[in-house]
Structure formats: C-alpha cells, structure tokens
C-alpha positions, -999 to +999 in steps of 0.1 A: +000+000+000+012+035-008+021+059+020+002+091+012+029+114+027+056+098+005+034+099-025+025+135-019+061+144-015+071+125-046+044+143-067+054+177-051+091+173-060+082+159-095+050+177-104+051+164-140+057+128-129+024+112-141+030+079-123+036+096-090+005+117-094-015+086-105-003+068-073-017+097-053-050+094-072-052+057-063-047+065-026-077+089-029-098+061-044-088+036-018-098+061+009-131+067-007-122+103-015-138+102-050-140+139-056-103+143-048-095+113-069-114+127-099-096+161-096-063+143-093-069+121-123-080+151-143-046+167-136-028+135-145-048+132-177-040+168-187-003+160-181-004+128-201-034+127-225-020+096-243-018+075-212-049+054-216-048+039-181-051+074-167-082+082-188-097+047-181-093+053-144-108+087-146-138+072-164-142+046-137-140+072-109-166+094-127-189+064-131-186+055-094-193+091-084-225+092-106-236+059-090-229+073-055-251+104-063-279+082-077-278+060-045-278+091-023-307+106-042-327+073-040-320+071-002-330+107+003-363+101-017-371+071+004-365+091+036-387+119+023-415+094+013-414+077+047-415+110+065-444+123+045-464+091+053-458+093+090-490+105+106-512+098+076-544+078+080-530+052+056-504+041+080-527+037+110-538+002+120-575-004+114-597+000+145-609-033+159-645-042+154-659-045+190-695-051+181-708-085+192 
C-alpha cells in the first residue's frame, strides 16, 4: 500500500511525474475520496493525455461518483417518502370491530 505522505512528497518534487500523481489518485480512491480522486486524475490526464490507463481510471471514478449520487438521491427520496407518510391515516392500524 502506498504511504500518502511519501506519494504527496514525490508528486510535489516531481510535479510532472504522471506515475507519482497517479499513485496519489489511487490513494484517494482507496480512501473513498472520490471527488479528490477525480480532480487528481483530471490533472494526470492533462499532463499525459496519451496514457490510456489514466483516462480509463478517470472514467471509472466518474462512473462511481455518478452511481454514488444516484444512490444518495434514492436514499433521500425514500427518507422523504417515509417522513411524508408518517401520521397519515394510511399508516394507522385499522380499528378493531368491537360489536358482538
């Protein structure tokens, strides 16, 4: 596993080293920092537009971010729907028939 401080130091001392920058991007992905990973991969892609692995990884990160947004929106919609149904007559148990 990469040590982030070493990777950051390497990319800082060699700002045009695409592999070092890519390694930092991978660390962001492994930590679940997808926004930072996307920004990082955009920089790497700008430095090396012909490196297909960089553009492939950028596409993967963007796809994951879109999926995360969709899941978040779905979860938010479910929460909103359940909150709006709380207290409505539809959710109340029917009253028992006590007539004999």
